[in-house]
mmCIF file of the C-alpha atoms, coordinates in Angstrom:
data_MODEL
# 
_entry.id   MODEL 
# 
loop_
_atom_site.group_PDB 
_atom_site.id 
_atom_site.type_symbol 
_atom_site.label_atom_id 
_atom_site.label_alt_id 
_atom_site.label_comp_id 
_atom_site.label_asym_id 
_atom_site.label_entity_id 
_atom_site.label_seq_id 
_atom_site.pdbx_PDB_ins_code 
_atom_site.Cartn_x 
_atom_site.Cartn_y 
_atom_site.Cartn_z 
_atom_site.occupancy 
_atom_site.B_iso_or_equiv 
_atom_site.pdbx_formal_charge 
_atom_site.auth_seq_id 
_atom_site.auth_comp_id 
_atom_site.auth_asym_id 
_atom_site.auth_atom_id 
_atom_site.pdbx_PDB_model_num 
ATOM 1  C CA . MET A 1 1  ? 156.360 124.958 112.859 1.00 0.00 ? 1  MET A CA 1 
ATOM 2  C CA . THR A 1 2  ? 153.128 125.559 114.831 1.00 0.00 ? 2  THR A CA 1 
ATOM 3  C CA . LEU A 1 3  ? 150.715 128.345 115.158 1.00 0.00 ? 3  LEU A CA 1 
ATOM 4  C CA . GLU A 1 4  ? 150.734 127.918 118.963 1.00 0.00 ? 4  GLU A CA 1 
ATOM 5  C CA . SER A 1 5  ? 154.457 128.318 119.421 1.00 0.00 ? 5  SER A CA 1 
ATOM 6  C CA . LYS A 1 6  ? 155.501 131.068 121.824 1.00 0.00 ? 6  LYS A CA 1 
ATOM 7  C CA . ASN A 1 7  ? 159.083 131.352 120.428 1.00 0.00 ? 7  ASN A CA 1 
ATOM 8  C CA . CYS A 1 8  ? 158.071 132.369 116.900 1.00 0.00 ? 8  CYS A CA 1 
ATOM 9  C CA . LEU A 1 9  ? 157.116 135.259 114.642 1.00 0.00 ? 9  LEU A CA 1 
ATOM 10 C CA . MET A 1 10 ? 153.554 134.820 113.531 1.00 0.00 ? 10 MET A CA 1 
ATOM 11 C CA . LEU A 1 11 ? 151.809 136.668 110.689 1.00 0.00 ? 11 LEU A CA 1 
ATOM 12 C CA . ASP A 1 12 ? 147.891 136.119 110.755 1.00 0.00 ? 12 ASP A CA 1 
ATOM 13 C CA . GLU A 1 13 ? 145.999 137.118 107.683 1.00 0.00 ? 13 GLU A CA 1 
ATOM 14 C CA . VAL A 1 14 ? 148.627 139.837 106.923 1.00 0.00 ? 14 VAL A CA 1 
ATOM 15 C CA . THR A 1 15 ? 147.721 141.980 103.723 1.00 0.00 ? 15 THR A CA 1 
ATOM 16 C CA . LEU A 1 16 ? 149.575 144.936 102.236 1.00 0.00 ? 16 LEU A CA 1 
ATOM 17 C CA . ALA A 1 17 ? 148.258 147.399 99.628  1.00 0.00 ? 17 ALA A CA 1 
ATOM 18 C CA . LEU A 1 18 ? 149.285 150.413 97.956  1.00 0.00 ? 18 LEU A CA 1 
ATOM 19 C CA . ARG A 1 19 ? 146.854 152.770 96.478  1.00 0.00 ? 19 ARG A CA 1 
ATOM 20 C CA . ARG A 1 20 ? 144.130 150.079 96.805  1.00 0.00 ? 20 ARG A CA 1 
ATOM 21 C CA . VAL A 1 21 ? 146.308 147.700 94.874  1.00 0.00 ? 21 VAL A CA 1 
ATOM 22 C CA . ARG A 1 22 ? 147.220 144.677 96.895  1.00 0.00 ? 22 ARG A CA 1 
ATOM 23 C CA . LEU A 1 23 ? 150.724 143.714 97.025  1.00 0.00 ? 23 LEU A CA 1 
ATOM 24 C CA . ILE A 1 24 ? 150.866 140.947 99.344  1.00 0.00 ? 24 ILE A CA 1 
ATOM 25 C CA . GLY A 1 25 ? 148.455 138.682 101.060 1.00 0.00 ? 25 GLY A CA 1 
ATOM 26 C CA . PRO A 1 26 ? 146.655 137.463 102.966 1.00 0.00 ? 26 PRO A CA 1 
ATOM 27 C CA . ILE A 1 27 ? 149.598 135.569 104.515 1.00 0.00 ? 27 ILE A CA 1 
ATOM 28 C CA . THR A 1 28 ? 149.330 133.420 107.551 1.00 0.00 ? 28 THR A CA 1 
ATOM 29 C CA . LEU A 1 29 ? 152.831 132.169 108.658 1.00 0.00 ? 29 LEU A CA 1 
ATOM 30 C CA . ALA A 1 30 ? 154.659 130.982 111.674 1.00 0.00 ? 30 ALA A CA 1 
ATOM 31 C CA . VAL A 1 31 ? 158.451 131.151 111.909 1.00 0.00 ? 31 VAL A CA 1 
ATOM 32 C CA . ASP A 1 32 ? 159.728 129.284 114.748 1.00 0.00 ? 32 ASP A CA 1 
ATOM 33 C CA . GLU A 1 33 ? 162.993 130.041 116.535 1.00 0.00 ? 33 GLU A CA 1 
ATOM 34 C CA . GLY A 1 34 ? 165.979 129.038 114.539 1.00 0.00 ? 34 GLY A CA 1 
ATOM 35 C CA . GLU A 1 35 ? 163.991 128.711 111.279 1.00 0.00 ? 35 GLU A CA 1 
ATOM 36 C CA . ILE A 1 36 ? 164.713 130.919 108.131 1.00 0.00 ? 36 ILE A CA 1 
ATOM 37 C CA . VAL A 1 37 ? 162.073 131.918 105.776 1.00 0.00 ? 37 VAL A CA 1 
ATOM 38 C CA . THR A 1 38 ? 162.713 133.562 102.422 1.00 0.00 ? 38 THR A CA 1 
ATOM 39 C CA . VAL A 1 39 ? 160.242 135.852 100.761 1.00 0.00 ? 39 VAL A CA 1 
ATOM 40 C CA . MET A 1 40 ? 160.772 136.173 97.008  1.00 0.00 ? 40 MET A CA 1 
ATOM 41 C CA . GLY A 1 41 ? 159.092 138.273 94.189  1.00 0.00 ? 41 GLY A CA 1 
ATOM 42 C CA . PRO A 1 42 ? 159.725 140.782 91.582  1.00 0.00 ? 42 PRO A CA 1 
ATOM 43 C CA . SER A 1 43 ? 160.670 144.377 92.509  1.00 0.00 ? 43 SER A CA 1 
ATOM 44 C CA . GLY A 1 44 ? 157.719 146.335 93.756  1.00 0.00 ? 44 GLY A CA 1 
ATOM 45 C CA . SER A 1 45 ? 155.817 143.228 94.971  1.00 0.00 ? 45 SER A CA 1 
ATOM 46 C CA . GLY A 1 46 ? 155.922 144.287 98.720  1.00 0.00 ? 46 GLY A CA 1 
ATOM 47 C CA . LYS A 1 47 ? 158.940 142.327 100.076 1.00 0.00 ? 47 LYS A CA 1 
ATOM 48 C CA . SER A 1 48 ? 160.524 145.354 101.893 1.00 0.00 ? 48 SER A CA 1 
ATOM 49 C CA . SER A 1 49 ? 157.014 146.632 102.833 1.00 0.00 ? 49 SER A CA 1 
ATOM 50 C CA . LEU A 1 50 ? 156.227 143.432 104.607 1.00 0.00 ? 50 LEU A CA 1 
ATOM 51 C CA . LEU A 1 51 ? 159.363 143.875 106.642 1.00 0.00 ? 51 LEU A CA 1 
ATOM 52 C CA . GLU A 1 52 ? 158.535 147.543 107.319 1.00 0.00 ? 52 GLU A CA 1 
ATOM 53 C CA . TYR A 1 53 ? 154.991 146.443 108.628 1.00 0.00 ? 53 TYR A CA 1 
ATOM 54 C CA . ILE A 1 54 ? 156.593 143.890 110.879 1.00 0.00 ? 54 ILE A CA 1 
ATOM 55 C CA . CYS A 1 55 ? 158.966 146.604 112.269 1.00 0.00 ? 55 CYS A CA 1 
ATOM 56 C CA . GLY A 1 56 ? 156.336 149.231 112.477 1.00 0.00 ? 56 GLY A CA 1 
ATOM 57 C CA . THR A 1 57 ? 157.850 151.565 109.958 1.00 0.00 ? 57 THR A CA 1 
ATOM 58 C CA . LEU A 1 58 ? 155.562 151.141 107.068 1.00 0.00 ? 58 LEU A CA 1 
ATOM 59 C CA . GLY A 1 59 ? 154.815 154.503 105.358 1.00 0.00 ? 59 GLY A CA 1 
ATOM 60 C CA . PRO A 1 60 ? 151.464 156.050 105.439 1.00 0.00 ? 60 PRO A CA 1 
ATOM 61 C CA . ALA A 1 61 ? 150.764 155.572 101.697 1.00 0.00 ? 61 ALA A CA 1 
ATOM 62 C CA . PHE A 1 62 ? 150.313 151.876 102.431 1.00 0.00 ? 62 PHE A CA 1 
ATOM 63 C CA . GLN A 1 63 ? 147.250 150.049 103.782 1.00 0.00 ? 63 GLN A CA 1 
ATOM 64 C CA . ALA A 1 64 ? 147.938 147.050 106.034 1.00 0.00 ? 64 ALA A CA 1 
ATOM 65 C CA . SER A 1 65 ? 145.882 144.538 107.936 1.00 0.00 ? 65 SER A CA 1 
ATOM 66 C CA . GLY A 1 66 ? 146.385 141.450 109.892 1.00 0.00 ? 66 GLY A CA 1 
ATOM 67 C CA . ASN A 1 67 ? 148.033 140.584 113.236 1.00 0.00 ? 67 ASN A CA 1 
ATOM 68 C CA . ILE A 1 68 ? 151.865 140.293 113.990 1.00 0.00 ? 68 ILE A CA 1 
ATOM 69 C CA . THR A 1 69 ? 152.910 138.517 117.052 1.00 0.00 ? 69 THR A CA 1 
ATOM 70 C CA . LEU A 1 70 ? 156.438 137.865 118.160 1.00 0.00 ? 70 LEU A CA 1 
ATOM 71 C CA . ASN A 1 71 ? 157.071 135.492 120.932 1.00 0.00 ? 71 ASN A CA 1 
ATOM 72 C CA . GLY A 1 72 ? 153.580 135.685 122.102 1.00 0.00 ? 72 GLY A CA 1 
ATOM 73 C CA . ARG A 1 73 ? 153.481 139.466 122.135 1.00 0.00 ? 73 ARG A CA 1 
ATOM 74 C CA . HIS A 1 74 ? 151.106 141.337 119.757 1.00 0.00 ? 74 HIS A CA 1 
ATOM 75 C CA . LEU A 1 75 ? 153.058 144.047 117.881 1.00 0.00 ? 75 LEU A CA 1 
ATOM 76 C CA . ASN A 1 76 ? 150.395 145.860 115.962 1.00 0.00 ? 76 ASN A CA 1 
ATOM 77 C CA . ASP A 1 77 ? 149.667 148.463 118.405 1.00 0.00 ? 77 ASP A CA 1 
ATOM 78 C CA . LEU A 1 78 ? 153.109 149.053 119.436 1.00 0.00 ? 78 LEU A CA 1 
ATOM 79 C CA . ALA A 1 79 ? 155.308 152.009 118.296 1.00 0.00 ? 79 ALA A CA 1 
ATOM 80 C CA . ALA A 1 80 ? 158.373 150.851 116.046 1.00 0.00 ? 80 ALA A CA 1 
ATOM 81 C CA . GLU A 1 81 ? 160.791 151.507 119.137 1.00 0.00 ? 81 GLU A CA 1 
ATOM 82 C CA . GLN A 1 82 ? 158.687 149.443 121.517 1.00 0.00 ? 82 GLN A CA 1 
ATOM 83 C CA . ARG A 1 83 ? 158.572 146.284 119.011 1.00 0.00 ? 83 ARG A CA 1 
ATOM 84 C CA . ARG A 1 84 ? 162.450 145.573 119.413 1.00 0.00 ? 84 ARG A CA 1 
ATOM 85 C CA . VAL A 1 85 ? 162.509 144.524 115.793 1.00 0.00 ? 85 VAL A CA 1 
ATOM 86 C CA . GLY A 1 86 ? 164.858 145.722 113.162 1.00 0.00 ? 86 GLY A CA 1 
ATOM 87 C CA . ILE A 1 87 ? 166.011 145.013 109.640 1.00 0.00 ? 87 ILE A CA 1 
# 
């Protein structure tokens, strides 16, 4: 796994919070093509919210920061339907 790889999902300093309480982060992670990553934690710890942030569907009650890149394409400023990511 390399942070320079073009065929990967990259999270760079991703942090999620709800009502100013940090749930996740900061996370820096690169998932290469064919790799599988498991995110584990108790209920309410932000696992599903992390997926929603990647997909672009995170609710307005959450605060999120950090960069998401998929195959060299920055996703942060794209609408959910333009990201071509689903769960």
